[in-house]
N, CA, C, O and the ligand as a Tripos MOL2 file, in Angstrom:
@<TRIPOS>MOLECULE
protein
  257   255    65     0     0
PROTEIN
NO_CHARGES

@<TRIPOS>ATOM
      1 N           2.0990  226.4010   63.8760 N.3       1 MET1
      2 CA          2.2470  226.9970   65.3490 C.3       1 MET1
      3 C           2.1700  225.9440   66.3980 C.2       1 MET1
      4 O           1.3650  225.0330   66.2060 O.2       1 MET1
      5 N           2.8990  225.9380   67.4890 N.am      2 ASP2
      6 CA          2.7340  225.0440   68.4770 C.3       2 ASP2
      7 C           1.7910  225.2130   69.5730 C.2       2 ASP2
      8 O           2.0640  225.9990   70.4800 O.2       2 ASP2
      9 N           0.7630  224.5830   69.5730 N.am      3 VAL3
     10 CA         -0.3980  224.6990   70.5410 C.3       3 VAL3
     11 C          -0.5590  223.3040   71.1550 C.2       3 VAL3
     12 O          -0.6360  222.3080   70.4350 O.2       3 VAL3
     13 N          -0.6110  223.2410   72.5100 N.am      4 ARG4
     14 CA         -0.9140  222.0660   73.2210 C.3       4 ARG4
     15 C          -2.0790  222.2140   74.1850 C.2       4 ARG4
     16 O          -2.5250  223.2730   74.6280 O.2       4 ARG4
     17 N          -2.5110  220.9410   74.4440 N.am      5 LEU5
     18 CA         -3.5940  220.7900   75.4770 C.3       5 LEU5
     19 C          -3.2730  221.5610   76.6610 C.2       5 LEU5
     20 O          -2.1370  221.4680   77.1260 O.2       5 LEU5
     21 N          -4.1990  222.3670   77.2450 N.am      6 GLY6
     22 CA         -4.0160  223.0630   78.5550 C.3       6 GLY6
     23 C          -3.3590  224.4450   78.3380 C.2       6 GLY6
     24 O          -3.1640  225.1760   79.3090 O.2       6 GLY6
     25 N          -3.0040  224.8300   77.0510 N.am      7 ASP7
     26 CA         -2.4690  226.1410   76.6720 C.3       7 ASP7
     27 C          -3.5760  227.0930   76.9920 C.2       7 ASP7
     28 O          -4.7460  226.7130   77.0530 O.2       7 ASP7
     29 N          -3.2340  228.2480   77.1820 N.am      8 ILE8
     30 CA         -4.0970  229.4050   77.1340 C.3       8 ILE8
     31 C          -3.6570  230.2570   75.8900 C.2       8 ILE8
     32 O          -2.5570  230.7910   75.7520 O.2       8 ILE8
     33 N          -4.7510  230.2910   74.9730 N.am      9 LEU9
     34 CA         -4.5450  231.0900   73.8780 C.3       9 LEU9
     35 C          -5.1280  232.5400   73.9790 C.2       9 LEU9
     36 O          -6.3290  232.7420   74.1560 O.2       9 LEU9
     37 N          -4.1060  233.6360   73.8410 N.am     10 GLN10
     38 CA         -4.5420  234.8780   73.8540 C.3      10 GLN10
     39 C          -4.9590  235.2780   72.5530 C.2      10 GLN10
     40 O          -4.0780  235.3720   71.6990 O.2      10 GLN10
     41 N          -6.2740  235.5600   72.2070 N.am     11 MET11
     42 CA         -6.5320  235.8180   70.7960 C.3      11 MET11
     43 C          -6.8370  237.3130   70.5430 C.2      11 MET11
     44 O          -7.1080  238.1280   71.4260 O.2      11 MET11
     45 N          -6.7510  237.5760   69.1370 N.am     12 LYS12
     46 CA         -6.8260  238.8800   68.7310 C.3      12 LYS12
     47 C          -8.1710  239.5420   68.8540 C.2      12 LYS12
     48 O          -8.2780  240.7640   68.9560 O.2      12 LYS12
     49 N          -9.3250  238.6150   68.8410 N.am     13 LYS13
     50 CA        -10.4740  238.8480   69.1890 C.3      13 LYS13
     51 C         -11.1790  238.2780   70.2510 C.2      13 LYS13
     52 O         -11.3780  237.0650   70.3150 O.2      13 LYS13
     53 N         -11.6400  239.2230   71.2400 N.am     14 PRO14
     54 CA        -12.0770  238.7090   72.5500 C.3      14 PRO14
     55 C         -13.4510  238.0090   72.3680 C.2      14 PRO14
     56 O         -14.1410  238.2030   71.3670 O.2      14 PRO14
     57 N         -13.8180  237.1800   73.3880 N.am     15 HIS15
     58 CA        -15.2330  236.5520   73.4070 C.3      15 HIS15
     59 C         -16.0620  237.7210   73.7270 C.2      15 HIS15
     60 O         -15.6670  238.4490   74.6370 O.2      15 HIS15
     61 N         -17.1690  238.0130   73.1050 N.am     16 PRO16
     62 CA        -18.1870  239.0470   73.4510 C.3      16 PRO16
     63 C         -19.0360  238.6340   74.5170 C.2      16 PRO16
     64 O         -20.2420  238.4900   74.3170 O.2      16 PRO16
     65 N         -18.4040  238.3860   75.8820 N.am     17 CYS17
     66 CA        -19.1230  238.0850   76.9190 C.3      17 CYS17
     67 C         -18.6440  239.0990   78.0580 C.2      17 CYS17
     68 O         -17.6070  239.7630   78.0360 O.2      17 CYS17
     69 N         -19.6350  239.0760   79.0730 N.am     18 LYS18
     70 CA        -19.3820  239.8110   80.2780 C.3      18 LYS18
     71 C         -18.9740  241.2980   80.0360 C.2      18 LYS18
     72 O         -18.1060  241.7970   80.7510 O.2      18 LYS18
     73 N         -19.5630  242.0040   79.0700 N.am     19 GLY19
     74 CA        -19.1340  243.3530   78.7770 C.3      19 GLY19
     75 C         -17.7960  243.3680   78.1330 C.2      19 GLY19
     76 O         -17.6760  243.3390   76.9080 O.2      19 GLY19
     77 N         -16.8220  243.4130   78.9250 N.am     20 SER20
     78 CA        -15.4830  243.6040   78.2900 C.3      20 SER20
     79 C         -14.9910  242.4260   77.4670 C.2      20 SER20
     80 O         -14.3310  242.5350   76.4340 O.2      20 SER20
     81 N         -15.3870  241.2690   78.0390 N.am     21 GLY21
     82 CA        -15.1660  239.9710   77.4580 C.3      21 GLY21
     83 C         -13.7080  239.6070   77.6930 C.2      21 GLY21
     84 O         -12.9300  240.4780   78.0810 O.2      21 GLY21
     85 N         -13.2880  238.3190   77.4680 N.am     22 SER22
     86 CA        -11.9060  237.7970   77.8130 C.3      22 SER22
     87 C         -11.2590  237.3790   76.3890 C.2      22 SER22
     88 O         -11.8970  236.7590   75.5380 O.2      22 SER22
     89 N          -9.9320  237.7880   76.2350 N.am     23 ASP23
     90 CA         -9.4080  237.3860   75.0730 C.3      23 ASP23
     91 C          -8.4720  236.1400   75.2040 C.2      23 ASP23
     92 O          -7.6490  235.8250   74.3440 O.2      23 ASP23
     93 N          -8.7090  235.3950   76.4960 N.am     24 LYS24
     94 CA         -8.0450  234.2080   76.7740 C.3      24 LYS24
     95 C          -8.8570  233.0290   76.7940 C.2      24 LYS24
     96 O          -9.8700  233.0020   77.4930 O.2      24 LYS24
     97 N          -8.4830  231.9780   76.0400 N.am     25 PHE25
     98 CA         -9.1800  230.8150   75.8630 C.3      25 PHE25
     99 C          -8.2910  229.5440   76.2630 C.2      25 PHE25
    100 O          -7.0880  229.5190   76.0030 O.2      25 PHE25
    101 N          -8.9240  228.5270   76.8880 N.am     26 LEU26
    102 CA         -8.2630  227.2720   77.3470 C.3      26 LEU26
    103 C          -8.4400  226.3440   76.2190 C.2      26 LEU26
    104 O          -9.5290  226.2020   75.6630 O.2      26 LEU26
    105 N          -7.2310  225.6290   75.8340 N.am     27 VAL27
    106 CA         -7.4290  224.4930   74.7470 C.3      27 VAL27
    107 C          -7.7770  223.2000   75.4210 C.2      27 VAL27
    108 O          -6.9850  222.5330   76.0870 O.2      27 VAL27
    109 N          -9.1420  222.8810   75.1680 N.am     28 LEU28
    110 CA         -9.5040  221.5420   75.5410 C.3      28 LEU28
    111 C          -9.2540  220.3280   74.6630 C.2      28 LEU28
    112 O          -9.0190  219.2230   75.1530 O.2      28 LEU28
    113 N          -9.3090  220.5550   73.3570 N.am     29 ARG29
    114 CA         -8.9610  219.4890   72.4020 C.3      29 ARG29
    115 C          -8.2500  220.1050   71.1180 C.2      29 ARG29
    116 O          -8.4430  221.2720   70.7770 O.2      29 ARG29
    117 N          -7.5040  219.3260   70.5080 N.am     30 ILE30
    118 CA         -6.7830  219.6660   69.2710 C.3      30 ILE30
    119 C          -6.9080  218.6850   68.2090 C.2      30 ILE30
    120 O          -6.6430  217.5160   68.4930 O.2      30 ILE30
    121 N          -7.2350  218.9500   67.1400 N.am     31 GLY31
    122 CA         -7.4770  218.0900   65.9280 C.3      31 GLY31
    123 C          -7.7370  218.8990   64.6430 C.2      31 GLY31
    124 O          -7.0990  219.9340   64.4520 O.2      31 GLY31
    125 N          -8.4990  218.5370   63.9020 N.am     32 MET32
    126 CA         -8.6600  219.4210   62.5920 C.3      32 MET32
    127 C          -9.4650  220.7450   63.2180 C.2      32 MET32
    128 O          -9.3570  221.8390   62.6620 O.2      32 MET32
    129 N         -10.1780  220.5870   64.2660 N.am     33 ASP33
    130 CA        -10.6960  221.7210   65.0240 C.3      33 ASP33
    131 C         -10.1230  221.8090   66.3610 C.2      33 ASP33
    132 O          -9.6140  220.8450   66.9320 O.2      33 ASP33
    133 N         -10.2250  223.1140   66.9070 N.am     34 PHE34
    134 CA         -9.8270  223.3090   68.3020 C.3      34 PHE34
    135 C         -10.9660  223.3230   69.1320 C.2      34 PHE34
    136 O         -11.8860  224.0270   68.7190 O.2      34 PHE34
    137 N         -11.1620  222.6630   70.3100 N.am     35 ARG35
    138 CA        -11.9750  223.1000   71.2280 C.3      35 ARG35
    139 C         -11.5160  223.8940   72.1030 C.2      35 ARG35
    140 O         -10.4870  223.6050   72.7150 O.2      35 ARG35
    141 N         -12.2770  225.1880   72.3550 N.am     36 LEU36
    142 CA        -11.6750  226.2070   73.3420 C.3      36 LEU36
    143 C         -12.7840  226.5210   74.3070 C.2      36 LEU36
    144 O         -13.9670  226.3980   73.9890 O.2      36 LEU36
    145 N         -12.3980  226.9130   75.4480 N.am     37 ARG37
    146 CA        -13.2390  227.4040   76.4870 C.3      37 ARG37
    147 C         -12.7130  228.9500   76.9540 C.2      37 ARG37
    148 O         -11.5600  229.2580   77.2560 O.2      37 ARG37
    149 N         -13.7740  229.7270   76.9240 N.am     38 CYS38
    150 CA        -13.5810  231.1470   77.3330 C.3      38 CYS38
    151 C         -13.2880  231.1410   78.7460 C.2      38 CYS38
    152 O         -14.0270  230.5440   79.5300 O.2      38 CYS38
    153 N         -12.1670  231.8200   79.1580 N.am     39 THR39
    154 CA        -11.7580  231.7070   80.6110 C.3      39 THR39
    155 C         -12.7820  232.7010   81.3680 C.2      39 THR39
    156 O         -12.8560  232.6140   82.5930 O.2      39 THR39
    157 N         -13.4880  233.5430   80.7490 N.am     40 ALA40
    158 CA        -14.3670  234.4910   81.5720 C.3      40 ALA40
    159 C         -15.7090  233.7930   81.7390 C.2      40 ALA40
    160 O         -16.1750  233.7020   82.8750 O.2      40 ALA40
    161 N         -16.3360  233.3150   80.7440 N.am     41 CYS41
    162 CA        -17.6390  232.9590   80.9840 C.3      41 CYS41
    163 C         -17.8720  231.2640   81.0020 C.2      41 CYS41
    164 O         -18.9140  230.7790   81.4420 O.2      41 CYS41
    165 N         -16.7600  230.4360   80.4640 N.am     42 GLY42
    166 CA        -16.8510  229.1540   80.5340 C.3      42 GLY42
    167 C         -17.3830  228.5130   79.3970 C.2      42 GLY42
    168 O         -17.3750  227.2900   79.2540 O.2      42 GLY42
    169 N         -17.9170  229.4420   78.4590 N.am     43 HIS43
    170 CA        -18.4900  229.0100   77.1350 C.3      43 HIS43
    171 C         -17.5800  228.0120   76.2190 C.2      43 HIS43
    172 O         -16.4770  228.4350   75.8690 O.2      43 HIS43
    173 N         -17.9320  226.8910   75.8700 N.am     44 GLU44
    174 CA        -16.9610  226.1270   75.0320 C.3      44 GLU44
    175 C         -17.4820  225.9830   73.5830 C.2      44 GLU44
    176 O         -18.6760  225.8090   73.3370 O.2      44 GLU44
    177 N         -16.5190  226.0650   72.6410 N.am     45 PHE45
    178 CA        -17.0190  226.1440   71.2690 C.3      45 PHE45
    179 C         -15.8550  225.4130   70.4400 C.2      45 PHE45
    180 O         -14.7270  225.3090   70.9220 O.2      45 PHE45
    181 N         -16.1870  224.8990   69.1450 N.am     46 MET46
    182 CA        -15.1970  224.3820   68.3060 C.3      46 MET46
    183 C         -14.8980  225.5760   67.2630 C.2      46 MET46
    184 O         -15.7720  226.3750   66.9250 O.2      46 MET46
    185 N         -13.6540  225.6120   66.8190 N.am     47 ILE47
    186 CA        -13.3870  226.3830   65.8020 C.3      47 ILE47
    187 C         -12.1640  225.6660   64.8520 C.2      47 ILE47
    188 O         -11.2450  225.0030   65.3320 O.2      47 ILE47
    189 N         -12.3350  225.9150   63.5460 N.am     48 PRO48
    190 CA        -11.4630  225.3170   62.5590 C.3      48 PRO48
    191 C          -9.9620  225.6760   62.9980 C.2      48 PRO48
    192 O          -9.7180  226.8320   63.3440 O.2      48 PRO48
    193 N          -8.9810  224.7270   62.9900 N.am     49 ARG49
    194 CA         -7.5700  225.2280   63.3180 C.3      49 ARG49
    195 C          -7.0820  226.1190   62.6100 C.2      49 ARG49
    196 O          -6.3780  226.9340   63.2070 O.2      49 ARG49
    197 N          -7.2380  226.2710   61.3240 N.am     50 ALA50
    198 CA         -6.6050  227.3370   60.4930 C.3      50 ALA50
    199 C          -7.1230  228.7840   60.9460 C.2      50 ALA50
    200 O          -6.3960  229.7740   61.0310 O.2      50 ALA50
    201 N          -8.5170  228.7480   61.2270 N.am     51 LYS51
    202 CA         -8.9690  229.9110   61.6060 C.3      51 LYS51
    203 C          -8.6540  230.4520   62.9820 C.2      51 LYS51
    204 O          -8.5870  231.6610   63.2070 O.2      51 LYS51
    205 N          -8.4480  229.4410   63.9700 N.am     52 ALA52
    206 CA         -7.9340  229.8620   65.3500 C.3      52 ALA52
    207 C          -6.4510  230.1310   65.2560 C.2      52 ALA52
    208 O          -5.9680  230.9420   66.0470 O.2      52 ALA52
    209 N          -5.8120  229.6350   64.5200 N.am     53 GLU53
    210 CA         -4.2320  229.9820   64.3360 C.3      53 GLU53
    211 C          -4.0390  231.3720   63.7620 C.2      53 GLU53
    212 O          -3.0640  232.0850   64.0000 O.2      53 GLU53
    213 N          -5.1050  231.6980   62.9520 N.am     54 LYS54
    214 CA         -4.7920  233.1740   62.3660 C.3      54 LYS54
    215 C          -5.1640  234.1280   63.4520 C.2      54 LYS54
    216 O          -4.7510  235.2870   63.4730 O.2      54 LYS54
    217 N          -5.9710  233.6020   64.3700 N.am     55 ASN55
    218 CA         -6.4900  234.6000   65.4050 C.3      55 ASN55
    219 C          -5.6510  234.7160   66.6410 C.2      55 ASN55
    220 O          -6.0010  235.4910   67.5310 O.2      55 ASN55
    221 N          -4.5950  234.0130   66.7490 N.am     56 ILE56
    222 CA         -3.9270  233.8080   67.9330 C.3      56 ILE56
    223 C          -2.8620  234.8670   68.0470 C.2      56 ILE56
    224 O          -2.0110  235.0070   67.1690 O.2      56 ILE56
    225 N          -2.9180  235.7340   69.3070 N.am     57 ARG57
    226 CA         -1.8450  236.6880   69.5750 C.3      57 ARG57
    227 C          -0.8430  236.0820   70.2250 C.2      57 ARG57
    228 O           0.3070  236.2950   69.8410 O.2      57 ARG57
    229 N          -1.0670  235.2970   71.2240 N.am     58 LYS58
    230 CA          0.0680  234.6950   71.9330 C.3      58 LYS58
    231 C          -0.2760  233.4430   72.4770 C.2      58 LYS58
    232 O          -1.4590  233.3110   72.7910 O.2      58 LYS58
    233 N           0.5870  232.3680   72.6850 N.am     59 VAL59
    234 CA          0.2470  231.2530   73.5270 C.3      59 VAL59
    235 C           0.9210  231.3430   74.8540 C.2      59 VAL59
    236 O           2.1350  231.5090   74.9800 O.2      59 VAL59
    237 N           0.0090  231.2180   75.9110 N.am     60 LEU60
    238 CA          0.2770  231.4230   77.1940 C.3      60 LEU60
    239 C           0.4830  229.9690   77.8870 C.2      60 LEU60
    240 O          -0.4800  229.2030   77.9470 O.2      60 LEU60
    241 N           1.7220  229.6070   78.3980 N.am     61 ARG61
    242 CA          1.8870  228.4250   78.9320 C.3      61 ARG61
    243 C           2.6300  228.3640   80.0990 C.2      61 ARG61
    244 O           3.6690  229.0150   80.1980 O.2      61 ARG61
    245 N           2.1610  227.5530   81.1300 N.am     62 GLU62
    246 CA          2.9620  227.4700   82.3620 C.3      62 GLU62
    247 C           4.1180  226.4020   82.2560 C.2      62 GLU62
    248 O           3.9070  225.1920   82.3450 O.2      62 GLU62
    249 N           5.1390  226.8660   82.0910 N.am     63 GLU63
    250 CA          6.3810  225.9060   81.8860 C.3      63 GLU63
    251 C           6.4160  224.9510   83.1740 C.2      63 GLU63
    252 O           6.3880  225.4350   84.3060 O.2      63 GLU63
    253 N           6.4710  223.7240   82.9700 N.am     64 ALA64
    254 CA          6.6140  222.6070   83.9800 C.3      64 ALA64
    255 C           8.0580  222.6110   84.7940 C.2      64 ALA64
    256 O           8.2910  221.7510   85.6420 O.2      64 ALA64
    257 ZN        -16.8470  234.2540   77.2330 Zn       65 ZN65
@<TRIPOS>BOND
     1     1     2 1
     2     2     3 1
     3     3     4 2
     4     3     5 am
     5     5     6 1
     6     6     7 1
     7     7     8 2
     8     7     9 am
     9     9    10 1
    10    10    11 1
    11    11    12 2
    12    11    13 am
    13    13    14 1
    14    14    15 1
    15    15    16 2
    16    15    17 am
    17    17    18 1
    18    18    19 1
    19    19    20 2
    20    19    21 am
    21    21    22 1
    22    22    23 1
    23    23    24 2
    24    23    25 am
    25    25    26 1
    26    26    27 1
    27    27    28 2
    28    27    29 am
    29    29    30 1
    30    30    31 1
    31    31    32 2
    32    31    33 am
    33    33    34 1
    34    34    35 1
    35    35    36 2
    36    35    37 am
    37    37    38 1
    38    38    39 1
    39    39    40 2
    40    39    41 am
    41    41    42 1
    42    42    43 1
    43    43    44 2
    44    43    45 am
    45    45    46 1
    46    46    47 1
    47    47    48 2
    48    47    49 am
    49    49    50 1
    50    50    51 1
    51    51    52 2
    52    51    53 am
    53    53    54 1
    54    54    55 1
    55    55    56 2
    56    55    57 am
    57    57    58 1
    58    58    59 1
    59    59    60 2
    60    59    61 am
    61    61    62 1
    62    62    63 1
    63    63    64 2
    64    63    65 am
    65    65    66 1
    66    66    67 1
    67    67    68 2
    68    67    69 am
    69    69    70 1
    70    70    71 1
    71    71    72 2
    72    71    73 am
    73    73    74 1
    74    74    75 1
    75    75    76 2
    76    75    77 am
    77    77    78 1
    78    78    79 1
    79    79    80 2
    80    79    81 am
    81    81    82 1
    82    82    83 1
    83    83    84 2
    84    83    85 am
    85    85    86 1
    86    86    87 1
    87    87    88 2
    88    87    89 am
    89    89    90 1
    90    90    91 1
    91    91    92 2
    92    91    93 am
    93    93    94 1
    94    94    95 1
    95    95    96 2
    96    95    97 am
    97    97    98 1
    98    98    99 1
    99    99   100 2
   100    99   101 am
   101   101   102 1
   102   102   103 1
   103   103   104 2
   104   103   105 am
   105   105   106 1
   106   106   107 1
   107   107   108 2
   108   107   109 am
   109   109   110 1
   110   110   111 1
   111   111   112 2
   112   111   113 am
   113   113   114 1
   114   114   115 1
   115   115   116 2
   116   115   117 am
   117   117   118 1
   118   118   119 1
   119   119   120 2
   120   119   121 am
   121   121   122 1
   122   122   123 1
   123   123   124 2
   124   123   125 am
   125   125   126 1
   126   126   127 1
   127   127   128 2
   128   127   129 am
   129   129   130 1
   130   130   131 1
   131   131   132 2
   132   131   133 am
   133   133   134 1
   134   134   135 1
   135   135   136 2
   136   135   137 am
   137   137   138 1
   138   138   139 1
   139   139   140 2
   140   139   141 am
   141   141   142 1
   142   142   143 1
   143   143   144 2
   144   143   145 am
   145   145   146 1
   146   146   147 1
   147   147   148 2
   148   147   149 am
   149   149   150 1
   150   150   151 1
   151   151   152 2
   152   151   153 am
   153   153   154 1
   154   154   155 1
   155   155   156 2
   156   155   157 am
   157   157   158 1
   158   158   159 1
   159   159   160 2
   160   159   161 am
   161   161   162 1
   162   162   163 1
   163   163   164 2
   164   163   165 am
   165   165   166 1
   166   166   167 1
   167   167   168 2
   168   167   169 am
   169   169   170 1
   170   170   171 1
   171   171   172 2
   172   171   173 am
   173   173   174 1
   174   174   175 1
   175   175   176 2
   176   175   177 am
   177   177   178 1
   178   178   179 1
   179   179   180 2
   180   179   181 am
   181   181   182 1
   182   182   183 1
   183   183   184 2
   184   183   185 am
   185   185   186 1
   186   186   187 1
   187   187   188 2
   188   187   189 am
   189   189   190 1
   190   190   191 1
   191   191   192 2
   192   191   193 am
   193   193   194 1
   194   194   195 1
   195   195   196 2
   196   195   197 am
   197   197   198 1
   198   198   199 1
   199   199   200 2
   200   199   201 am
   201   201   202 1
   202   202   203 1
   203   203   204 2
   204   203   205 am
   205   205   206 1
   206   206   207 1
   207   207   208 2
   208   207   209 am
   209   209   210 1
   210   210   211 1
   211   211   212 2
   212   211   213 am
   213   213   214 1
   214   214   215 1
   215   215   216 2
   216   215   217 am
   217   217   218 1
   218   218   219 1
   219   219   220 2
   220   219   221 am
   221   221   222 1
   222   222   223 1
   223   223   224 2
   224   223   225 am
   225   225   226 1
   226   226   227 1
   227   227   228 2
   228   227   229 am
   229   229   230 1
   230   230   231 1
   231   231   232 2
   232   231   233 am
   233   233   234 1
   234   234   235 1
   235   235   236 2
   236   235   237 am
   237   237   238 1
   238   238   239 1
   239   239   240 2
   240   239   241 am
   241   241   242 1
   242   242   243 1
   243   243   244 2
   244   243   245 am
   245   245   246 1
   246   246   247 1
   247   247   248 2
   248   247   249 am
   249   249   250 1
   250   250   251 1
   251   251   252 2
   252   251   253 am
   253   253   254 1
   254   254   255 1
   255   255   256 2
@<TRIPOS>SUBSTRUCTURE
     1 MET1         2 RESIDUE 1 A MET
     2 ASP2         6 RESIDUE 1 A ASP
     3 VAL3        10 RESIDUE 1 A VAL
     4 ARG4        14 RESIDUE 1 A ARG
     5 LEU5        18 RESIDUE 1 A LEU
     6 GLY6        22 RESIDUE 1 A GLY
     7 ASP7        26 RESIDUE 1 A ASP
     8 ILE8        30 RESIDUE 1 A ILE
     9 LEU9        34 RESIDUE 1 A LEU
    10 GLN10       38 RESIDUE 1 A GLN
    11 MET11       42 RESIDUE 1 A MET
    12 LYS12       46 RESIDUE 1 A LYS
    13 LYS13       50 RESIDUE 1 A LYS
    14 PRO14       54 RESIDUE 1 A PRO
    15 HIS15       58 RESIDUE 1 A HIS
    16 PRO16       62 RESIDUE 1 A PRO
    17 CYS17       66 RESIDUE 1 A CYS
    18 LYS18       70 RESIDUE 1 A LYS
    19 GLY19       74 RESIDUE 1 A GLY
    20 SER20       78 RESIDUE 1 A SER
    21 GLY21       82 RESIDUE 1 A GLY
    22 SER22       86 RESIDUE 1 A SER
    23 ASP23       90 RESIDUE 1 A ASP
    24 LYS24       94 RESIDUE 1 A LYS
    25 PHE25       98 RESIDUE 1 A PHE
    26 LEU26      102 RESIDUE 1 A LEU
    27 VAL27      106 RESIDUE 1 A VAL
    28 LEU28      110 RESIDUE 1 A LEU
    29 ARG29      114 RESIDUE 1 A ARG
    30 ILE30      118 RESIDUE 1 A ILE
    31 GLY31      122 RESIDUE 1 A GLY
    32 MET32      126 RESIDUE 1 A MET
    33 ASP33      130 RESIDUE 1 A ASP
    34 PHE34      134 RESIDUE 1 A PHE
    35 ARG35      138 RESIDUE 1 A ARG
    36 LEU36      142 RESIDUE 1 A LEU
    37 ARG37      146 RESIDUE 1 A ARG
    38 CYS38      150 RESIDUE 1 A CYS
    39 THR39      154 RESIDUE 1 A THR
    40 ALA40      158 RESIDUE 1 A ALA
    41 CYS41      162 RESIDUE 1 A CYS
    42 GLY42      166 RESIDUE 1 A GLY
    43 HIS43      170 RESIDUE 1 A HIS
    44 GLU44      174 RESIDUE 1 A GLU
    45 PHE45      178 RESIDUE 1 A PHE
    46 MET46      182 RESIDUE 1 A MET
    47 ILE47      186 RESIDUE 1 A ILE
    48 PRO48      190 RESIDUE 1 A PRO
    49 ARG49      194 RESIDUE 1 A ARG
    50 ALA50      198 RESIDUE 1 A ALA
    51 LYS51      202 RESIDUE 1 A LYS
    52 ALA52      206 RESIDUE 1 A ALA
    53 GLU53      210 RESIDUE 1 A GLU
    54 LYS54      214 RESIDUE 1 A LYS
    55 ASN55      218 RESIDUE 1 A ASN
    56 ILE56      222 RESIDUE 1 A ILE
    57 ARG57      226 RESIDUE 1 A ARG
    58 LYS58      230 RESIDUE 1 A LYS
    59 VAL59      234 RESIDUE 1 A VAL
    60 LEU60      238 RESIDUE 1 A LEU
    61 ARG61      242 RESIDUE 1 A ARG
    62 GLU62      246 RESIDUE 1 A GLU
    63 GLU63      250 RESIDUE 1 A GLU
    64 ALA64      254 RESIDUE 1 A ALA
    65 ZN65       257 GROUP 0 **** ****
């Protein structure tokens, strides 16, 4: 799967924050793990790449 820095990942499982939560996460770092930031609460966390890719519904990217 093609994921780049600065992409917004729309995940199948939303972050359990702010009641409804957000299913959109900003990609901060890419490697063996992804570092993602919840776009609703700003929480940052690491997640193994394989696990993250399985959970991606859609990659949202602003075309330059
Ligand atoms: Zn959150």
